[in-house]
N, C-alpha and C positions, 0 to 999 in steps of 0.2 A: 265714955259712952261707946266709942268705937270698939274698945276691947270687950266690953260687956256684950255688945251686939254680935261681935265675931264669935264669942263663946256660945251665945244663945243659938246662933244659926247651926252650930254643930249638933244640936239636939232636935232640930226640926225633922219631921218625918220625910223620908225619901223612898220613892218607888224604884226598886231595882229593875233594870231592863237588860235584855240580851239583844243587841242590835245586829241587824244583818241585811244586806241588800238582796234583791231577788227580782222576780218577774212574774207577770200574770200568765197563768196556764189554765188548762181545762181540768176539771175534777175527774171527768171520765177519760181514760186514756184513748178511747176511740174517737174523742172529739178533738184530739190534738192534731197538728198538721200531719198529713199522710203523704208518703212518697209514691209517685206513679213510676214504676220500673218496667223495663222491657222483659217480657217473659221468654224471648228467644234471641239468639244472635242473628244479626243481619244488618240491614240498612234502613234508616228512618226515611220513610217515603212521604208522609204527610201528617201534619198536626190538624186536628179537627176543631181545636179551640184556640183562644187567644188569652193572654194575661188579663185577669179580671173577670173572665166569663164565669157564670154560675152553671154548674153541672149537677145532674142527679146521679145517684149511684147506678152504674151500668152504662152510662153514656160513653160513646167512643171518644178517646182522647188523642191517640196517635196510632198510626199504622206502620208496622215494621215488616219489610219484605225480605225474603231470603236472597242471598247473593246469587245463588243459582236459581233462575226462574223456573227451571224444569224439575227441581228437586221434589216437589210434591207429586208431580206426575209420575216420576220414577218410583217413588215410595208406594203410590197406589198400584202401579203395575206389579211391583214386587209383592205387595200384599195379596193381589189376586193370584199370583203364581204360587205362593205358599199355601193359600187356601185350597187350590186345586191339588197340590201335593198332599195336603192333609186328607182330602177326600179320597185320593187314590190309596193312601196308606190304610185308612179305615176300611176300605173295601178289601184290600189284601189281608188285613187282620181278620176280617169276617170269614174269608175263604179258608185261612189257616186254622181258624177255630173249628170250622166244619170238618177239616181234615183230622184235627186232634180227636174229635168225638168219634169219627168213623174208624180211625186207626186204633183207638182204645178198645172199641167193640171187637175189631178183628183180632187184636192182641189177646183180649180176654178169651176169645174162642179158639185161640191157637193158630189163627190163619195169617198172622203178621208177626214179624220179628220185633223184639223190644227196641232195637236200634231205629226202626222206622217210626215207632211211636215217639221216641225221644226227639227225632229230627223234626217232627211236626210241632212239638212243644217249643223247640228252639226257634222255629219260624214265627210262632206267635209272640215270643219274647222279643225277637228282633223287630217285629212290626210295632210293638208297644213302645220300644225304645226310640224308634224313628218318629213315631207319632208324638211322643213327649218333646223331642227335640224340635220338631216342626211347630208345635204349639208355642214353645218358648220363643222361637224366632218370630212367629206371628205377633206375639205379645210385644216384643221389642219394636216391631214396625208400627204397631198401633200407638205405642207411646210416642214414637218420633212423629207420627202423623198428628197426634193431639197437640204436641208441643209446637210444631210448625204451623198448625192451623190457627193457633192463638196469636195471630199476627196483628189483630186490632186490639189494642190495650184499652180496657174499659176503666172508668173512674171507680175506685174502690168504695167511695161513699160520696154523699152530697156535700157540696162546698164550693168555694171560690178558687179558681185556678190562679196559681202564682208561680213565678220562677220557672217558666218554660225553658227547657234546655235547647235554645235555638241553634247552638253550635253542633248539635247532633243531627240536624236536618241534612240528609244526604250523606252522612258519614257512616262508617262501619262501627257497629256497637256490639257489645257482648251482652249476654243475658244478665239481668240485674242492674243494668245502667239506669240511673235516675234520669227521667225525661221531664218531670214536672212535679209540683207539689200542690196539694189541695188543702185549703184551710177551711174547716167547718165554721159556720157563722152562729147558729143557734146552740150555744154551749152553756154549761154551768161552770162559772169561773171559780178559780182558786188562785192562791199565790204560793210560789216557791220562794222561801227565804233560805239563805245560807249563813249559818251561825257557827261561830268559832267553837271548837271542841271544848275549850275551857268552860264555857257557859252552858253547854248542852245538858248537863245533869239537871238543871232547873227547868229545862224546856220539856214539857210533858203534855199529852192530850188534854184539852180543856183550858189551858192557859189562855188568857186574853192577850190579844195582839193589837197594837196601834199601827196603822198603815198610812204611808204617805205615797200617793200615786204621782208619777211623773207628769208635770204640767199643771198641777194643782197647788196654789199657794198655801203654805202651812205656817202657823205660828204655834209653838208648843215648847214645853219643858218636859223632857222624857221622865224626870223624877217626880214631877207633879202633873199627872195626866189630866187633872181637872182644869188646868190652864192650857187649853188647846183650841185651835181653830183650823179647820180644813183636814182634820184627821178622821180616818174611817176605822171602824172596829172589825176585828176578826177573832177567830179562836183557832188554836192549834188542833189540827186533825190527826196528824201522824208525824213521827220523827224517824228518819232513816237510821237503821242500826249501825251502818258503816259510813265513813266519810268519803268525799270525793278525793281525787288525787292531791288537791291542795290542802286537805285536812279539814275542810268545812263540811258540816252536816246539813243535809237538806231537810227543811221543816215545811210541811204542807199546811197551809192556812186556808180555812173556809170562812164564809161570811158568818158573823155573829148573829144568832137569832134575835129578833125583836130589837135590832139596831138599825140606824139609817142605812139604806141600800147603798152599795158602791156606785160610783159614777156609771153612766150609761155606757153600753158596749162600744158605741161609736167614738167615745172619748178614751176609754181604757180597753184596749184590745189585747189579744194574746201576744205575749212578748214584750208588753210595755214594762218599763222599769218601775220597781217598787222599793221603798225603804221601810223596814218594819222594826218594831220594838216589841219583843215578847216580854210581858210583865212578869216580874218575879215577886219576891217577898218585900215587905215594907220595913225599912231600917231607918237609922238616923243619918243625917248628912255627914256627921263625923265618922261613923263607921264606913260609909261608902267611900269617903276620901281616903281613909286608911287602907281600905281594900284595893282601891285602884292604884294607889302609890306603890303598894307591894305586889300588884299584879296577881291578886288572888282570885279564885272563882267566886261566883255570886254568893253562895251560901257558906263561904269559908268561916270556920270557927263556931258554927252553930252546932249545938249538941244534938238537937232533934232534927230528923229529916223533915223537910217541908211537906205538908200534906198536899195531895193533888188539888189543883186550883178548883176543879169542878166537882170534887168529891164532897158528898154531904156527910155531916157528922152522924155517927152510928147511934141508934136508939139504945136506951138502957136495957131493953130486952135482949138485943143482939149482944151487948157487952156481957150480960150475965150468962148467956149461952156459951160464949167463948170461955169465960172463967170456969 
């Protein structure tokens, strides 16, 4: 009886799965944690928020001051000087243009030499060159003023403040230094799973996924999904075309429509660990044991390619059109 039972088990249906660990993330990239970085180099003077504070987009987060307190004053004075220089050059160019018109008229009447006419044209060209140089210098000063004026760093979006860089307070920092992170709260959640490249050919958009969230008790058999407790459903939204450095492919999973909702956000937040099983084809237990012993991919040995999980069968009219 034991031998007969063992042989019979080999013919029992088994649901193939591609297992992978992962974490909860936001479906919209804009809803993922954002870094608050310094826009200028200088010294962190004051934080306007604390860890755990809720901020709206545009609220001040931190103030960075320049090491030289008189730098902005000198830039403003230099800007005023260049603007006065531009005004003088424009006036000089206007006078030179009048001389060009007057000398041209005298030259055409034979009352002025050609050399005098060319000299007036050279003066206009010199004035235009100096004017272009002064305007470029003014533009550089305005860029520096705009950068140095952005010393109060605002929140890039609404969310909860976390990971304030307290070590930067009073220290010298460079532009781009991370000073805090903002984690949005009202998000549309998704799950990132990382699946071995051997099983990734069977993972395609629309495939059903069983999810085990960290902290929730689960009882299940991955090959018999109908025997499960504490498992939540999802479906594959996309698969990255290239793997990470460790060879694992990222699979983005979204909630399955018309299925029980995932746990509340206060229990399952961004970054929470998840274990997922992407469902594949249905085979026998004997075939699955033989495949795993030989370390073959999920659909090894099958003559036909598996049809996409969410694809609907084509109508007879479409088939006749293709023929």
